[in-house]
Every structure is written in C-alpha cells, then in structure tokens.
C-alpha positions in Angstrom: -36.7 -26.7 -66.5 -38.4 -23.7 -68.0 -41.9 -25.2 -67.8 -41.3 -26.2 -64.2 -40.1 -22.7 -63.3 -43.2 -21.2 -65.0 -45.5 -23.6 -63.1 -43.9 -22.8 -59.8 -44.0 -19.0 -60.4 -47.6 -19.3 -61.4 -48.4 -21.1 -58.1 -46.6 -18.4 -56.1 -48.1 -15.4 -57.7 -51.7 -16.7 -58.0 -52.1 -17.7 -54.3 -52.6 -15.1 -51.6 -50.6 -17.0 -48.9 -47.1 -16.5 -50.2 -47.7 -12.7 -50.7 -48.9 -12.3 -47.1 -46.1 -14.3 -45.7 -43.5 -12.2 -47.6 -45.2 -9.0 -46.5 -45.1 -10.5 -43.0 -41.4 -11.1 -43.2 -40.8 -7.5 -44.4 -43.0 -6.1 -41.7 -41.6 -8.2 -38.9 -38.0 -7.4 -39.9 -38.5 -3.6 -40.1 -40.7 -3.4 -37.1 -38.5 -5.3 -34.7 -35.4 -3.5 -36.0 -37.1 -0.1 -35.4 -38.2 -1.2 -31.9 -34.8 -2.4 -30.9 -33.0 0.7 -32.1 -35.5 3.0 -30.5 -34.8 1.6 -27.0 -31.0 1.6 -27.3 -29.0 4.5 -26.1 -25.4 5.6 -26.2 -23.9 8.0 -23.6 -21.1 10.3 -24.0 -18.6 7.6 -22.9 -19.7 5.4 -25.7 -21.6 2.1 -25.6 -19.6 -0.5 -27.6 -22.7 -1.6 -29.6 -22.6 -2.5 -33.3 -25.2 -0.1 -35.0 -25.4 -2.2 -38.1 -26.1 -5.4 -36.2 -28.6 -3.6 -34.0 -30.4 -2.3 -37.1 -30.6 -5.8 -38.6 -31.9 -7.4 -35.5 -35.3 -7.9 -37.1 -33.9 -10.4 -39.5 -34.1 -12.9 -36.7 -37.8 -12.5 -36.6 -38.4 -12.0 -40.3 -36.9 -15.4 -41.0 -40.0 -17.1 -39.4 -42.5 -16.2 -42.1 -39.8 -17.0 -44.7 -39.4 -20.5 -43.2 -43.2 -21.1 -43.1 -43.5 -20.0 -46.7 -40.8 -22.4 -47.8 -42.3 -25.3 -45.9 -45.7 -24.7 -47.4 -44.3 -24.5 -50.9 -44.0 -28.3 -51.0 -45.7 -29.6 -47.8 -48.9 -27.8 -48.8 -49.0 -29.9 -52.0 -48.6 -33.1 -50.0 -51.4 -32.1 -47.7 -53.8 -31.3 -50.6 -52.7 -34.2 -52.8 -51.6 -31.7 -55.5 -48.1 -33.2 -55.4 -49.4 -36.1 -57.5 -50.5 -33.8 -60.2 -47.3 -31.8 -60.1 -45.2 -35.0 -60.4 -47.4 -36.4 -63.2 -46.9 -33.2 -65.2 -43.2 -33.1 -64.5 -41.9 -36.7 -63.9 -38.3 -35.6 -63.3 -38.7 -35.1 -59.6 -35.4 -33.4 -58.9 -36.3 -30.8 -61.6 -39.5 -30.1 -59.7 -37.6 -29.5 -56.5 -35.0 -27.4 -58.3 -37.7 -25.2 -59.8 -39.3 -24.7 -56.4 -35.9 -23.8 -54.9 -35.1 -21.3 -57.7 -38.5 -19.7 -57.5 -38.4 -19.6 -53.7 -34.9 -18.1 -53.7 -36.0 -15.3 -56.1 -39.1 -14.2 -54.2 -37.4 -14.4 -50.8 -34.4 -12.5 -52.0 -36.7 -9.8 -53.4 -38.5 -9.5 -50.1 -35.2 -9.7 -48.2 -33.9 -6.7 -50.1 -36.9 -4.6 -49.1 -36.8 -5.8 -45.5 -33.0 -5.3 -45.0 -33.1 -1.8 -46.7 -36.1 -0.9 -44.5 -34.4 -2.1 -41.4 -31.2 -0.1 -42.2 -33.2 3.0 -43.0 -34.9 2.7 -39.7 -31.6 2.4 -37.9 -30.2 5.4 -39.9 -33.1 7.5 -38.8 -33.5 6.4 -35.2 -30.0 5.7 -33.9 -28.6 9.3 -34.1 -31.4 10.4 -31.8 -30.3 7.7 -29.3 -26.8 9.0 -29.1 -25.2 7.0 -31.9 -23.6 10.1 -33.6 -20.5 10.7 -35.6 -19.1 12.7 -32.7 -19.1 9.5 -30.6 -17.6 7.4 -33.3 -20.8 6.2 -35.0 -21.3 7.7 -38.5 -24.7 7.3 -40.1 -25.3 3.9 -41.5 -24.5 3.7 -45.2 -24.2 1.0 -47.8 -21.1 2.9 -49.0 -19.4 1.5 -45.9 -17.9 -1.9 -46.7 -18.8 -3.8 -43.5 -22.4 -2.4 -43.6 -22.8 -3.5 -47.2 -21.5 -6.9 -46.4 -23.9 -7.2 -43.5 -26.8 -6.1 -45.7 -26.0 -8.4 -48.6 -25.2 -11.3 -46.2 -28.6 -10.8 -44.4 -30.4 -11.1 -47.7 -28.4 -14.3 -48.6 -29.1 -15.6 -45.1 -32.9 -15.3 -45.6 -32.6 -17.1 -48.9 -30.6 -19.9 -47.3 -33.1 -20.3 -44.5 -35.8 -20.6 -47.2 -33.8 -23.4 -48.9 -33.1 -25.1 -45.6 -36.8 -25.1 -44.8 -37.7 -26.4 -48.3 -35.3 -29.3 -47.9 -36.6 -30.2 -44.4 -40.2 -30.0 -45.7 -39.4 -32.3 -48.6 -38.0 -34.8 -46.2 -40.7 -34.6 -43.6 -43.7 -33.8 -46.0 -46.1 -32.9 -43.1 -46.5 -29.1 -42.7 -46.8 -29.0 -38.9 -44.0 -31.3 -38.3 -41.7 -29.6 -40.8 -42.4 -26.2 -39.2 -41.6 -27.6 -35.8 -38.3 -29.0 -37.0 -37.3 -25.8 -38.8 -38.4 -23.4 -36.1 -36.6 -25.6 -33.5 -33.4 -25.3 -35.5 -33.8 -21.6 -35.9 -34.8 -20.6 -32.4 -34.4 -23.5 -29.9 -30.8 -24.4 -30.8 -29.5 -20.8 -30.1 -31.3 -20.9 -26.7 -29.8 -24.3 -26.0 -26.3 -23.0 -26.7 -26.8 -20.1 -24.3 -28.2 -22.5 -21.6 -25.1 -24.8 -21.7 -22.6 -23.9 -18.9 -19.5 -25.3 -20.6 -18.1 -22.4 -22.7 -16.4 -24.8 -25.2 -19.7 -26.6 -26.0 -21.5 -23.2 -26.1 -19.0 -21.9 -28.6 -19.2 -25.1 -30.7 -23.0 -24.9 -30.9 -22.7 -21.2 -31.9 -20.4 -22.2 -34.7 -22.5 -25.0 -36.1 -26.0 -23.7 -35.6 -27.7 -22.4 -38.8 -28.9 -19.2 -37.1 -26.1 -18.3 -34.7 -23.4 -19.0 -37.3 -25.3 -17.4 -40.2 -26.2 -14.2 -38.4 -22.5 -13.6 -37.7 -22.6 -12.0 -41.2 -24.3 -9.0 -39.6 -21.4 -8.1 -37.3 -19.3 -5.1 -38.3 -17.3 -4.5 -35.1 -15.2 -6.6 -32.8 -15.0 -9.4 -35.2 -12.3 -11.3 -33.3 -14.7 -12.0 -30.5 -17.1 -13.8 -32.7 -17.4 -17.6 -32.5 -17.0 -17.8 -36.2 -16.1 -15.2 -38.9 -18.9 -13.6 -40.9 -18.5 -15.3 -44.3 -17.6 -18.7 -42.7 -20.8 -18.4 -40.6 -22.9 -17.9 -43.6 -21.1 -20.8 -45.2 -22.3 -23.0 -42.3 -25.9 -21.9 -43.0 -25.3 -22.7 -46.7 -24.1 -26.2 -45.6 -27.3 -26.8 -43.7 -29.4 -25.7 -46.7 -27.4 -27.9 -49.1 -27.6 -30.9 -46.8 -31.4 -30.5 -46.4 -32.0 -30.1 -50.1 -29.8 -33.1 -51.0 -31.6 -35.3 -48.5 -34.9 -34.0 -49.8 -34.0 -34.6 -53.4 -32.8 -38.1 -52.8 -35.9 -39.1 -50.8 -38.1 -37.4 -53.4 -36.6 -39.6 -56.1 -36.6 -43.0 -54.3 -39.9 -43.1 -52.4 -43.5 -43.1 -53.5 -45.6 -40.0 -53.2 
C-alpha cells in the first residue's frame, strides 16, 4: 500500500491541474459565500435565516472543482493510457483504487479546511454589517459554538465524500466527459428535480436520498425539525452514495480488462 500511496501523491503534487482545481474549489467556496452574505439583510424584527448555513453556501459551488479533480484522478489515466502502466506497476487493482481514494481524501480535506474556514471568516466579517447582530439574536460566528463547529466539520467531510463519490463513478464509467456529466447531474440536477416535483411527499423523499440535498443538511444549525433529514443522517446518505460508487468501481476494476 505504501508504494501505491507514494505514487499517487507524486502524481498529484507534480501535475499542475490538481493544484489549480483545489485552488478553484477554495476560491469558489469563499467567493460565493461572501457574495451571498453580502446581499442578505436582517431587520429589527429579525429574519429567521441561519447565519452559519448562509456563510457556507459556497460549498455548493466549491464541490464542482472537487468533483472534476476526483474524476480526472482516474479517468485521466484511462484517456492517456497511463492506467496500463499504473496497473502493471501495481497489479493489485483494489490497492490502486484505495491509494487514489486515500490521497484524494487527504488533499480535498486540506483544501476543504481552508475553504470552510475562509467562508466562515467572510460570514463573521460581513453578516454583522447586514443586521445579523448579537442584539437581534445572532452572535458572531465562532467554532466554539457546537452547531457551527458541526456544520464546519461536516462541510469538510461532505467535500471529501463528494470526491470519493466522483472517483467511484469515474472508475465505473472511465470516460472523463461522461463521468463529469453523471457526477454533476447527481450534484446539481437532482436537487432541481426535487424542487420541480409538485408532490410534497416525492419532493421530500428526493431531498432525503439525494447526495447533495441530504449531505448539505449538515450545515443547518437552526430549525432542525423542519429539515427533510437530520444533519448527521444526511451526511450518512452522502457517505452511502460514495461507498456504493467506490464498491462498484472496485469490483469492475477487478473483473474487466483495462
């Protein structure tokens, strides 16, 4: 396992693409969070919004570069033919996939920490000027607050799970463009579909089983009873999607030709 991890880490740090995608994820997360919090306002009567969730809105956009990076980690090798060299050097194919998953999780988690802390810092700076003050029941965002810490840690885990889900899908599909289409469809089209359905029961069901809508419930810190699914259970749904995708990818990687 150690040689495989070293090989995957070498690939990630010696190619410019992963670094730019990780920087893109950080920038997109912080920028969208800052933009959203800067246009919100809270009057004297209150507003009923969740400041922590508002500050972490950018995670929904930052997941796109993360997903693209995860897809390219393996589909890029299929496109270039380098996968043959990789598997010749490391015949245990599941070990190769595991090494990619571990390396990907590490770099995405590191970028996720920076992105989430940056988004929360932006919210802490901007929201008081938009009326979200302690006098109106909105103390400054702080990781010392249990729900905010849970939302922050959960958002980082969410990004890592999206990366693993994307890696699994790409291992199954192998083609970069098709894999990105499948992953981005799951992340963005499924939530839109759930909102477009008129039946509230089906709408709630899709919100509970979708990897994005369920997983991002981890960011909520207020009015939890109104959520379609509880925060940690929602993150568990996303973990289930990631596990299923990796399992399918691992099985297919073992039984089929390159």
